[in-house]
N, C-alpha and C positions, 0 to 999 in steps of 0.2 A: 505495498498501500504506501501510497504518495501524497506528502499531504505538504502545500509551502509551510518555504522555514523565513522566509522576508515578510512574512503582516502577523504583528504583533495585538493582542488587546488581552481584556480582562472579560476572563468566561464570566458567567453571570447566570446562574443556579434561579428555576422560577421559584422553587421553594422562599430561597433565600432573597430574592429581589420582592415577595410579596410579603412578606414580616420587614422590609424594611419600606413601604411604600406604605403597608396599616401603619404604620412608624408616622408617618407625615403626612395622614388622614386623620391620626387620632389625635395628636398631635395640631393638627391642624398646620402645620406651618408652610406659609407662602413662600417662591420663590420658584424655582427652578434648581433640582440637584443628577450627579449622576448617582447614582448605589448600583455599585458593581462587584459580586466576588475580589476581593484580593489575589493579586499572584498575576502576575505580565507574562502571555508566553506567547509562543505564535502557533499556528495553527500544525504545524510540522509534533511542538512540544505537548502541546495536548491531546493531541493523538494518542502517542508516545505513554503520557501521565493514565491515559482509557484504557492503552492494551495494557500499562501491567495493575491498574487494579483490578480489570479483570483476570490478572493472573497468565493473560498475554506474556509473550515474547518482546519486550519495546520495540528490537532491532529489527522484526521485519516489517515496520513503520520509518520509511528515506524520505530524507531530506529534497524538497524542488525547489526551484524560483517559481515564482509568479508567471513569469513571463514561459515557463514549458507547461502550465495546466494546456493539457487538451483534451475536448475545446476549452482557448481560454474564454475569462468570464466575458459577459455583455458587457457590464458595467465593469470602472475602474474602481478597485480598489486600495485604500490607502498602505500604507505599509507603515505608520503606526496611529492604529485604535485605540490606545493604553487611555481610555479617562480619570482623569482627575479628581476622585471625591471630596474636592474640598470642602462643597460649599458641606453637609454629609459633615464632616469633622469640621467646620466653626461652626454649628450650630449646635458641638457637641456631644456626635451622638458618636460611640465606638465603631473604630472599621469592625466591616465583613468580616466574616471568613475568609482563609485561600481555599477557593477552589478547590484543593485535591479533599478539602473534610468532608464539603456536596456532594464532592464526585464518589468518593467510597461511600456514602450513603447509598447513591443512586444504583452502584453495583451489586451491592451487598442487596437492596433490591428484587435488584433484576434478575442475581444466581440461583 
C-alpha cells in the first residue's frame, strides 16, 4: 500500500470532535475554533499507525509523493494542513488527546 508522505495534518476522530463541540456549545463559547486531535503526521505515517494498531506490519506501507498519485487528486491539496488549536487553548481548554489514543480505541472495537 502506498500513501503520500508530503502532506501533513492532524487526524481528528469523530468521538473526540463531538466532545469538543459539545463543550463549546454547553459553554456557549463564541468564535471560530480549530479542534483536532494532537499529533501532526503525514498520510503515510498515519497509515503506518493504523497498520500497527491493528497488529499488522507497518512496513507494508510505502511512502510516495503527491505527484506520484495515480490517478492524481482532482483538487490540489496543501502540503501542510496542520491546524493550530490556539483559540481552544487560549480559552483555557486542555489540549485534546494524541490521535493514537482514539485510534487504538477504534481498532479495539473493530477487532
